[in-house]
C-alpha positions in Angstrom: -9.3 -19.2 54.6 -8.2 -18.0 57.5 -7.6 -14.1 56.2 -5.3 -11.9 57.8 -6.0 -7.5 58.1 -2.7 -6.3 59.1 -2.1 -2.2 60.8 0.6 -1.0 62.1 3.1 -3.1 60.7 4.6 -2.3 57.0 4.3 -3.8 53.7 7.9 -4.0 54.0 7.6 -6.4 57.5 5.1 -8.5 56.3 7.0 -9.1 52.9 10.1 -10.2 55.2 8.1 -12.8 56.9 4.9 -13.7 54.9 6.5 -16.8 53.8 7.4 -18.7 56.5 5.1 -18.0 58.4 2.1 -18.9 56.3 4.2 -22.2 56.7 4.3 -22.7 60.3 0.3 -21.2 60.4 -0.7 -23.9 57.6 1.0 -26.8 59.9 -0.8 -25.1 63.1 -4.1 -25.2 60.9 -3.2 -28.6 59.3 -4.5 -27.1 56.0 -2.2 -25.1 53.1 -0.5 -22.1 52.7 -2.9 -21.5 49.1 -5.8 -21.4 52.0 -4.4 -17.6 53.5 -4.7 -14.2 52.6 -2.9 -11.6 54.2 -3.4 -7.8 53.8 -1.4 -5.4 55.1 -3.9 -2.2 55.7 -2.7 1.2 55.0 -4.7 3.5 57.6 -4.3 6.7 58.9 -4.4 7.0 62.7 -4.8 10.0 65.2 -5.2 11.0 68.1 -5.5 14.6 70.2 -5.3 16.1 66.4 -2.4 15.1 65.5 -1.0 12.1 63.2 0.0 9.0 65.6 1.5 6.4 64.4 -1.1 3.3 64.1 -0.8 0.4 66.5 0.7 -3.2 65.1 -2.9 -4.5 65.1 -3.4 -7.8 63.4 -7.0 -9.4 62.9 -7.9 -13.0 62.0 -11.2 -13.9 60.4 -11.6 -17.2 59.9 -14.0 -20.8 61.0 -12.9 -21.9 64.7 -10.6 -24.3 65.2 -10.7 -24.6 68.8 -8.8 -22.9 71.1 -5.6 -24.7 71.7 -5.0 -23.9 68.0 -6.0 -20.4 68.5 -3.4 -19.6 71.1 -0.5 -21.5 69.0 -1.7 -19.1 65.9 -1.7 -16.0 68.0 1.8 -17.0 69.5 3.1 -18.1 66.7 1.8 -14.8 64.5 3.2 -12.6 67.3 6.9 -14.1 67.1 7.0 -13.3 63.5 6.1 -9.8 63.5 8.0 -9.1 66.7 10.8 -10.5 65.1 10.4 -7.6 62.2 11.7 -5.3 65.3 7.5 -4.7 66.5 7.4 -4.3 69.9 4.3 -5.6 70.9 1.2 -7.0 68.7 -1.9 -7.1 69.5 -3.9 -9.9 67.4 -7.6 -10.4 67.9 -10.1 -13.6 66.1 -13.1 -12.6 64.1 -15.1 -15.9 63.7 -16.6 -17.0 60.4 -20.5 -19.0 61.3 -20.2 -21.8 57.9 -23.8 -21.8 57.7 -23.4 -18.1 56.5 -20.9 -18.2 54.7 -20.9 -17.4 50.6 -19.2 -17.6 47.8 -20.8 -17.1 44.7 -23.6 -16.2 46.2 -23.8 -20.3 47.5 -23.3 -21.9 50.6 -20.1 -22.9 51.2 -21.1 -25.7 53.7 -23.8 -27.7 54.2 
């Protein structure tokens, strides 16, 4: 954990940055790189009766680490994605509560 859900950015773009991105994010979060999951979602956006390009948007699902860490994480993530040629990116955080997180039916945190 953290889990990044990516849309509006291609698989090739994310592959290009995935290693340096995760290295930097792991340093920011003070955790191992194996804690990260990145999923590039295939989406179809529609507007006014037409198919349009999906807007670059990344949702980060994680356990809260504080405002300073969140700011640094969003800045690093945005910088890496923009380096692939994406002009604008939005990032949103979804925070899990530790007492509501289960692994194989068992609470992970007591």
